[in-house]
N, C-alpha and C positions, 0 to 999 in steps of 0.2 A: 504494500500500500504506500502510495506517494503522498508526502505532505505538501500542501499548497502554501506558498509564501516565497520569500526571498532569502537568500543566504546573506551572511554578514558582509561578505566581499562585494556582492551586488549593491547592497545598501551604501557601503563606503564609497564605491565608484559613483553612484548616483548623486550622493551628497557632494562629492568633489566636483563633478561636472556642474551641478547647480551653483556651487560656490564660485567657480570660475566665471560662469555666465553672469552672476550677480556683480562680481567685481568689475567685469568689462562694462556692464551697465552703469555702475557708479563712476567709472573713469570717463565714459562718454558724456554722461550728464554734467559732470564738472566742466568739461571742455565746451559743451554747448552753452553753459552759463557764462563762461569767460568770453566766448564769441559774441553773445548777445549784449554783454556790457560794453565791449569794444564797439559794436555796431551802434549802440545808443550814444556813446561818446562821439563817434564820428558824425552821426546825424545832428547832434546838438552843436558840434563845432561848425558844421555846414550852415546851419541856421544862423548862428552868431556871425559867421563870415559874410553871409549874404546881407544881414542887417547892417553890419559895419560898412560894407561896400556901398549900400544905399545911403547911409548916413554920411559917409565920406564924400560921395559924389554930389549929393543934393544939399546937405546941410553943413558940410565942412567940419564934421567931428573927427576926432583922432583916436589913437590907441585907447583900449579900455579893457577892463576885466568885467565879466558879467557872470551871474549865477543863474543857471537853468537846471531845475530839478536837482538841486544840491550839488551840482558839479560846477566848479569854477572854470570858465572858458576864457582863455587869454586870446585877445585879437590884436594884431599889429597891422599897420598899413605902411606903404611906401609908395612914393611917386617917382616916375621916370619920364623923361622926354625922349621919344624915339621917332625920328623922321617926321617931326611936326605934330605927333600925337602925344597926348598926356596919358601915360599908362598908370593905372591904379592897381597895386598889388596888395591883397589882403591875405594874411595867414591867420589861422585859428587852430587852437588845440587845447587840451586839458593840461593840468599840472604835470601829470606823469608822461603824457605824450605831447611834447611841445608843439609840433606842427602836424596836424592831421589833415588840414584842408588848405589849399592855396588857390585863390581866385584872382583873375585878371579882368580888367575892363579898360578899353581904350576909348578916349574922347578926342 
């Protein structure tokens, strides 16, 4: 008569496989969280750079730091003359990533 059930070796192998799958899941979810935070910072820097570009061109404002969703966004501007055109360059980034976005506008 055969007993129904699993041997100890089969149970240990099944637990090891499940543990490895769970650890891979944890590693991937951590990387996804890091990527989403970086994407958020990049989006916020882009918004701040576009705002500063408009303020620079139309209202004459200059470099500034702004807070968006508890992130400090640093924005810098620079002007150049190139073949009769005035080039406005705006850079924006967070404290840990100095320059994430660089925009240009020619007038």
